[in-house]
C-alpha positions in Angstrom: 0.0 0.0 0.0 1.1 3.6 -0.6 2.3 5.2 2.6 1.5 8.7 3.7 4.8 9.3 5.5 3.9 12.9 6.6 0.6 11.7 8.1 2.0 8.7 9.9 4.9 10.6 11.4 2.3 12.5 13.4 0.2 9.4 14.3 2.7 6.7 15.1 5.4 6.4 17.8 8.1 3.9 18.4 6.6 2.3 21.5 3.4 1.2 19.7 5.4 0.0 16.7 7.7 -2.0 19.0 4.7 -3.6 20.8 3.1 -4.4 17.4 6.2 -6.0 16.1 6.5 -8.0 19.4 2.9 -9.2 18.9 3.6 -10.3 15.3 6.6 -12.3 16.4 9.4 -9.8 15.6 10.8 -8.9 19.1 14.3 -7.7 18.0 13.5 -4.7 15.8 14.3 -1.9 18.3 17.9 -0.5 18.0 20.0 -0.6 21.1 19.3 2.4 23.4 22.6 4.1 22.9 21.2 5.4 19.6 19.6 8.8 20.4 18.2 11.7 18.5 20.2 14.9 18.3 17.0 16.7 19.1 14.4 15.0 21.4 11.6 16.6 19.4 12.7 14.9 16.2 10.5 12.3 14.5 11.9 10.3 11.7 10.0 7.9 9.3 11.1 6.7 5.9 12.6 3.9 3.9 16.2 2.9 4.6 19.1 3.3 2.3 22.0 1.5 3.8 25.7 2.2 3.9 28.2 -0.3 5.5 31.3 1.2 7.2 34.5 -0.5 8.1 37.4 0.8 10.2 40.6 1.7 8.3 44.0 3.0 9.4 45.4 4.7 6.3 44.3 6.0 2.9 46.0 4.7 -0.3 47.4 7.6 -2.4 45.0 8.9 -5.0 42.0 7.1 -3.7 38.6 8.8 -3.7 37.9 8.0 -0.1 34.3 9.3 -0.1 33.2 7.8 -3.4 30.5 5.4 -2.2 29.3 7.7 0.6 28.8 10.5 -1.9 27.0 8.1 -4.3 24.5 7.1 -1.7 23.8 10.7 -0.5 23.4 12.0 -4.1 20.9 9.2 -4.8 18.7 9.8 -1.8 15.0 10.4 -2.6 12.0 11.9 -0.8 11.2 10.1 2.5 14.4 7.9 2.4 16.6 7.5 5.5 20.4 7.1 5.3 21.3 4.2 7.6 25.1 4.1 8.2 26.2 1.0 10.0 29.5 1.4 11.8 29.4 -1.6 14.2 28.8 0.9 17.0 29.2 2.0 19.6 32.5 3.4 18.4 34.8 6.2 19.3 36.5 6.4 15.9 34.0 6.8 13.1 31.9 9.9 12.7 30.2 9.4 9.3 27.6 12.2 9.5 27.8 16.0 9.8 26.4 19.3 8.6 27.3 18.9 4.9 25.7 15.5 4.5 22.6 16.8 6.4 22.4 19.7 4.0 22.7 17.5 0.9 20.2 14.9 2.2 17.7 17.6 3.3 17.8 19.2 -0.2 16.9 15.9 -1.8 13.9 15.4 0.6 15.4 12.7 2.7 13.7 11.9 6.0 16.8 11.8 8.1 19.8 9.7 9.1 20.3 6.9 11.5 23.8 5.7 12.5 25.4 3.7 15.3 28.5 5.8 14.6 29.3 9.3 15.8 27.9 12.6 14.4 29.5 16.1 14.5 28.5 19.7 13.6 25.7 19.3 16.1 24.7 22.9 16.5 24.4 23.3 12.7 22.3 20.2 12.3 20.0 21.1 15.1 19.5 24.6 13.6 18.5 22.8 10.3 15.9 20.6 12.2 17.1 17.7 10.1 16.3 14.4 12.0 19.5 12.6 12.9 19.8 9.6 15.3 23.3 8.8 16.4 25.5 6.5 18.4 27.5 9.3 20.0 28.9 12.8 19.4 32.5 13.6 18.5 34.5 15.9 16.2 36.5 13.2 14.3 36.3 13.1 10.6 35.7 9.6 9.2 38.6 10.1 6.8 41.4 7.7 7.7 39.3 6.1 10.4 36.3 4.5 8.6 35.0 4.2 5.1 31.9 3.0 3.3 32.6 -0.3 1.6 29.2 -1.1 0.3 25.8 0.6 -0.2 22.3 -0.8 -0.4 23.4 -4.1 1.2 22.0 -5.8 4.3 23.6 -4.3 7.4 23.2 -4.5 11.1 22.8 -1.1 12.9 22.8 -1.0 16.7 21.9 -4.6 16.8 19.1 -4.6 14.2 19.2 -6.0 10.7 18.4 -3.3 8.1 17.9 -3.6 4.4 17.4 -0.9 1.9 13.6 -0.5 1.5 12.8 -1.4 5.2 10.8 1.2 7.1 12.7 3.1 9.8 10.8 5.0 12.6 12.6 7.1 15.2 11.5 9.4 18.0 12.7 10.3 21.5 12.1 6.7 22.7 14.4 5.2 20.1 14.5 3.7 16.6 12.6 0.7 15.3 13.0 -1.1 11.9 10.0 -2.6 10.1 10.9 -5.3 7.5 9.4 -4.4 4.2 7.6 -7.7 3.7 5.4 -7.2 6.9 5.0 -3.4 6.8 1.3 -3.4 5.8 0.4 -5.7 8.7 2.5 -3.8 11.2 1.2 -0.3 10.2 -2.5 -1.5 10.3 -2.1 -3.2 13.6 -0.2 -0.3 15.1 -2.9 2.2 14.1 -5.6 -0.1 15.6 -3.6 -0.4 18.8 -3.4 3.4 19.1 -7.2 3.5 19.0 -7.3 1.0 22.0 -4.7 3.0 23.9 -6.7 6.2 23.3 -9.8 4.6 24.7 -7.9 3.2 27.7 -6.3 6.6 28.4 -9.7 8.3 28.3 -11.3 5.9 30.7 -8.3 6.0 33.1 -8.6 9.8 33.0 -12.2 9.5 34.1 -11.1 7.6 37.2 -11.8 4.0 36.2 -9.6 1.4 37.8 -6.7 0.1 35.7 -7.7 -3.5 36.2 -11.2 -2.9 34.9 -10.0 -0.9 31.9 -7.3 -3.5 31.0 -9.9 -6.3 31.3 -12.1 -4.4 28.9 -9.5 -3.4 26.2 -6.5 -5.6 26.9 -4.1 -2.6 26.3 -1.4 -1.5 28.7 
């Protein structure tokens, strides 16, 4: 089904998506909690475009160090999310900063998720571009880590990610929805939100939690 990313960014949240994935038999889709948003108000939702980093310790003379990284960023499309897997947490590789944020934002990308470091934090926050990171540090990736493949299956902060999978992030964390189950997950999550809203309304009117849980089965 066609996805209205702008609408669902406002309606969904990671907790309900994680609960829904649990219920459908996919309990390992939430990234490890060290991955955090640069801005707690950020909400990220889009389709993954993956980049796989590996550590390096020198640059061969004449090599275009950033070739694959540039290729991925220049090919980003509306509502896509750059997912840079660095085998984090790491204190060496900072693959994302202001210039990549600027280029990705211009192309309509939905944001970036990395288990590596980010830098240029003040500038990215001023842009209000959603970035979820595995730490903050000033180091350039050059000479420390490089993209060795793009649009390949990766693992980012403990979760397998493939290009085309859905990625949702907010202040609670980041979840990945495999593309082949996305319709079922989104439909079930929206239905669960309705149940949570009914539960909240009745609790706010003073009903006992046990009675409301027995009625709706939502907690």
